[in-house]
C-alpha positions in Angstrom: 4.0 -8.1 27.3 7.4 -6.8 27.8 10.5 -7.9 25.9 11.9 -9.7 29.0 8.8 -11.9 29.3 9.0 -13.1 25.6 10.8 -16.2 24.6 13.3 -16.0 21.7 10.8 -17.6 19.4 8.1 -15.1 20.3 10.6 -12.3 19.6 11.4 -13.9 16.2 7.7 -14.1 15.3 7.1 -10.5 16.4 10.1 -9.3 14.4 8.8 -11.3 11.4 5.3 -9.7 11.7 6.8 -6.2 11.9 9.0 -6.8 8.8 6.1 -8.3 6.9 3.9 -5.2 7.8 6.7 -2.8 6.7 7.2 -4.5 3.3 6.2 -2.2 0.5 4.4 -5.0 -1.4 0.7 -4.6 -1.7 -0.2 -8.0 -3.2 -0.8 -10.7 -0.6 0.7 -13.4 -2.7 4.0 -11.4 -3.0 4.0 -11.0 0.7 3.5 -14.7 1.2 6.3 -15.4 -1.2 8.6 -13.0 0.7 7.6 -14.6 4.0 8.4 -18.0 2.6 11.8 -16.9 1.4 12.7 -15.4 4.8 11.7 -18.5 6.7 13.6 -20.7 4.2 16.7 -18.6 4.7 16.4 -18.7 8.5 16.0 -22.5 8.6 18.8 -23.0 6.1 21.0 -20.9 8.3 20.0 -22.9 11.5 20.6 -26.1 9.6 24.1 -25.1 8.6 24.9 -23.8 12.1 23.8 -27.1 13.7 25.5 -29.5 11.2 28.6 -27.4 10.6 28.5 -28.3 6.9 29.1 -25.7 4.2 
């Protein structure tokens, strides 16, 4: 699938998988924690962009 055929959400998931694969952490629980932190930060950013509150 080329980049032009992907939706923005699919591109985000692909970037997240690539970042997760490159993380120098070997323990699966640490990777899960890192993934959770990244998604929390993303949704917090989206929330603040949509609501306009700081």
